[in-house]
N, C-alpha and C positions, 0 to 999 in steps of 0.2 A: 503494500500500500504506500508506496512511495508517493510523495506528493509533489513538492515543487522545487524548481531550480530556475533561477532567474535567467540563466544562459540558455535554457532549453524549455520553452513553454510546453513541450510535450510531456514533461515530467511533472506538470502542475498538480497532478493527482495520481501519482504512480501507485498502482496496486501491485502487490507482489505475492499474492498467495498462490497456490498452485492453481491451476486452472481449475478451480474448484468451485463448486457451487454447492452451497448448502441447501439445497432444496428446500425452499421455504418461501414464504411470501414476506418479504420484507425483512431482511436482517441487516446487518451492517456489514457489508463488505463482502459478502460472498457467502455467507453461509446461507442459507436459505434454505437454503441450505442446500443444498447440494452445492453449494456455494461457489460463488465466484469469488469468494472471499478475497478480497483485495488482491487482485491478481497482480502479477508482476507488472510493475511499472505501468501505471495507467494514468494517462493524462486526460484532461477534459477539454482539450483544445477543440475549437470549432473550425471545421474546414470551410473556407470561403468559396467564392465562385471559382469553379474549376474549368479548365479548357479541355476539349476532347483531345486525346492523343493523336499526334500527326503521323505516327509510324504504324498505326493499326487500322485495318479496314473494319469499321463497325457496321457496314451495311448488312451483314448476315443477321445481326441482332435485330435490326428494324424490319428485315424481311420476315424473320420468325415472328416478330410482334404482329405484323399484318396478317400472316397466315393464321395465327391463333385467333385474332379478332374476327377474321372472315369465316373461318371454318370450324372452330371448336364448338362441339356439342357435348354438354355434360352427360356422361354415360348413365348416371343414375336418375336422370330426369325422364319422366314418362313422355312417350312420343307425342301424346296429345297436348302436352304442355308447351305453349308458345315460348320460343327462345327470346328472352328479353335482351335488349341492347346492353352492351358493356357499360357498367357503372363506373363512376369516378373511383370508388373504393376498390373495385376489381382491378382497374388499371394501376392504382397505387400499389396494390398487393403484388402485381407483376414486377413493378420496379423493385420492391423489397426482395422478391425472389431472385431477380437478376443480381442484386448485390450479394445475396447469400451464396449464389452459385459462384460469383467471382471470388469470394473469400474461400469457399470450399475448394476451388481449383488449386490453391496453394498447398493442399494436403498437410496443413498444420493444425493440429487439434486445438491450439490456443488462439487461432485467428478465426473470428466469426462475426456475423452481423447481428445486431440487436434491434429488431423492429420495435414499434411502439410499446407493446405489452411487455415483451422481454426486457426492454430498456427500463421500463418502469420498475419491473421486478428486481432488476439488477441494482438500481438505485436504492430501492427499499432494503435490499439485502445489506446495505451498508449502515443501516440504522441501529442495529443492536438487538432487535427482536423481530420475530416473524412467525408465520404459520407454515409448518412444513414437517420434515422428519428429522432434520438436524444432522446432516452429514456432508462431508466434502467429497466430490467425485472428480475424476480426471480420466483422460485417455492414456493408458500405459501399455506400450507394446501393441497398440491397435485395439485394445480391449477396454471397455468402460470399467473403471476400477474405483473402489472406495479408497480415498486418501485417509480419511478418519471420520468416525462418528463423533459428534460433540458429546461431552460428558453430560449424563443425566437426560439425554434427549430420547425421543421415541426410537430412533435408529439404534442407539446403544442398548436400550432396554429390550429391543426385539432381537438382539444378538448379532447385529451387524458389526463386522470387524474391519480394521484397516487391512487393505490389500485384497479384500473380497472382490470378486469379479461379478459384475451385474450383466447377466446374459439376456434377461428379458425384463421388461417393465409392463406390468399388467398384460402379459402375453405377447407384447411386441418385441421382436428380436432387436437387440442393440447393436448387432454387427453393422459397422460403418455408420453408426449413429454418432453425431457430434455431441459435445457436452451440452450445448445450448438446448438442443432438442430433448436430450435426456432430462435436463433440469425442468423443462416445461412439462414433461410427462410425469415427473416425480412430485412436483409441487402440487399443492392443493389446499383447500380450506380445512381448518381444524375439525376433527371428528371423522373425516373421510379416510379411506384406507387405500394403500397402494401395495400391490403384490410384486415382489422382486424375486427373480430366479437367480440364485447366488451359487457361484462356484468358489470353493475354498480349498487351498492346499491341505491335503490330508483327508479330504472327503472322497468317498468312492464315486459319488454322483452329485450333480447340482441339487439344491433344495430350494423350495419356495419359502420365502419369509414375508409375512404380512406385517406392514407397519401402519399404525394409525397416526395420522398427522395431528399435530398439536401446536399451540403457541410456544415458540422457542425463545427463551431468554438466554442470550449468549453470555456465559461466564467469561470474563476477560483475565483478571488478575486475582489470585487468591493466595493466602498464606496458610501455615499449619493451624492457624486459629479457626480456619474453616473446617467444617465437619468431614469433608472428603479426604483430608490429609491427616492420617493417623499414625500413631506409633513411631513418632520421630524423637530421637534422643534430645535431651534438653539443651545440648550445646550446638545443635544444628538448626539452622533456619531454612525454611522452604518457601520459595515463591513459585507458584504455578501460573503460567501464562498460556491461555488457550488460543488467543488470536492477537494479531497486531492491528488493532483498530486505531482510529484517530485519537481516541482518548486513552489508549494503552499507556503512553508515556506518563501521563499524569497519575494513573493508577499505580504504575510501576515505581514512580518517584515516591509515592506514599509508602509502598512496601519497602523500598530501599531505606527510607528514613527510619521506619520501624526496625529494620534489620540493624542499622548502624546504632540506633539507640539501645538495642538489646545487648550490645557489647559482645555478641557472638562473632566468631571468626571462621565459621564453617557455613557455607551457603550452597544450597541446591536450587537450581533453576530448572523447573520441570516444563519442557517444551514438547512432551509426548502428545501426539495427536493435534499439534498446532500447525494448521495448514498454511499459515503465513498472514499476509495483510499488507499494510502500508510500509513502503521502504523507509519513509521518514521515521516511522515509529521504531523500526529496528535500529536505525542509525542513532536516534536519540537515546534509546535504552542501552545500546552498547557503549555510548559515551560515558556512562557512569563508571566504566571500568578502564577506559583508555584515555591517554593524554591527547590534547588537542593536536589535530593534524594527522593522526594515524589513519591510514586508509582502511576503511571498513569494506567497501565493495566498489566495483567499477562497472558502469554500464557501457558495454562494448557494442558500438553501432556498426562495426564492420565497414567503416569508411563512408556510410550514408550520412553520418553527422559526427561531430566531435564527441569523443568519449566523455562521460561524466563520471568524475571521481567523487565518491561520498566519503568524507573524513569525519573522524570523531570530533564532537563539539567540546570535548575536553572537560567534562564534569569531574571525572576521575577522583571521586571522593571515597572510594571503598577503602577502609582501614588497611594499613600495611599488615601483611601476614595473613590476610584473608585467603582461605582456600575455597575454590569454587568448582562444583561439578554441575554439568548440564545434562539433564536426562533427555534423550532423543529416541525416536523409533521411526518406523516406516511411515507414520502419519505426520512426521515433522517435515514441513516443506517450505520452500521459498524464503520468506522473511526469517523463519526459524533457522534455516540453513545458513543464511547470511550472518545472523547474530552469532550462531554457534561457531561458524567457521572463523569469524574475526577474533572472538575471544580465545579460541584455541591457538590460532596462529601467533598471537602475541603472548602466549604462555599464561594467560589469565585463568583459563579453565581447562578441564578435561571433559571429554564427552563420554557418557555412560549409556549403554543401551544397545540398540541395533542400528543398522544403516538407515539413514534418512531417506526421504522419498526421492529426491533428485529433481529439482525444478530449477534449471539453470538458464531460463530465458525470461525476457522482459516483455510485458505486453503494455500497449498504450491504448487507452479508451478515447477514441476520437468522436466527437459529436458530428454526425453527418447532417442531420436536420435537428430542429429543436426537440424532437421526440424520438430520435433514433441515434444509435451509435455503432461504431465499428471497433471491435477489439482486435488489435493486430500485433503480432510479434515484431518487435522493432530492435531488440538488442539481446545480448547474452550477459549473464552475471559473471563477473570475474572476481574471485576472492582476493585478499590482500597479497597472495603470492602470484597473482596474475593469471591463475588457471581458472577455467570455467568450473562451476559447481557441476559435478558429473550428472548429466541428464539421465534420469530414470535409474541411475545406479546409486546416487546418494552419497553422503559422507559417512565413512566408516568410523565407528566410535573408538576411543582409546581403550575403554573397558567394555568388553562385550558382555551383555547380560540380557537374557531372554525371559519370557514369561509364558504362561499358558492359561487357557480358559479355566482349568480346574483351580489353579492358584488364585486367579482373580476372584472366582466364586468363593474361595476360602478366605477372601480378604487378605491375601498375601501378595506382597509386591517385591519380588526378587531384584527388580531393577533399582527400586529405591534403596533396598538393602545394600546393593552393590555400590551405589553412590555414597551411602553412609560409610561403608567399609573403606572406600577410597579416601574419604575425608579424614578418617581416623588413622590412616597409615602414617 
């Protein structure tokens, strides 16, 4: 969820979550969930009047347009029903379809058009609450995949797990389905149900999971004072960050103040299941640990524009001698990976858990008309070492620690235990 940079208006509202969508109606940033959660680098620039390309023959487009207008007969309409003339709305829908096809021709799961309703849903997703199932999804290796269910949401309660593959949505095959279409199908009002055909590693065959949509209140920052963080040694402080929203920095600042005032020197930052969010939030939060000027991440535009280097704001107020562990898993994506990668690179923290999701690209949200937008991949994320965050491979942890459904059901958390063990070494 990167936001702005005066040198490049495109980053005015940069989102960096995985291409995720939280399938819901209205959250903040992407959850929705199924979330678009603050996707990578999104700017809200408005495209002005554009000129037709001079090196492309667009006459086939207009020929096809005329053929459709002259000859198309809806197959489902009774023959006795007179064919009405094309309406203005039908013509407008064709324009939206043309843009959707143009975006789809790039074969990039993170690039797609948002017509009016989807654009409205996307903007609502950034608000912090919504109606939906509460999970992030993405395209991984060509398959619609769950990045992470949000804690305490219908998706998590129904048993959805990070890395689950969604093969069907209410009976519709998701093969070749883009994220935007999937989100539209999974979203819905509170109290309604969606049936997902799920494939999971270790299962003999796919299974149907029914999820009842609800109003989702997205948790953002929590500490062990919250009920879901339990059994933590008295000398260890835990901050759990579920998303990088626009207000995450303020909430994180409060948590860091409480940590510093506690006098403790052992800190665990839990980013498991955090699909990302605003880039600016990740930069601001990393700045608590780094001196001014340290490179946190670079947006590499591959020659299309000047690269943008995001540096620490230099808060750097963490007490000397503080030991930090960051919990990550395959649900940690985008902004989570940027934050984690930077703190590890500068020797501030060790990563504990499993490989992260692997979201190494930047998207920009460009307003095409007042009520439509185009989300397009415009750059790659480069860590402080100048290397791209491994796309779909993720960042490997320093301390590998896994968990299982049985342990979770038994209220055991071996990953948290591994982080505590590291801090006590």
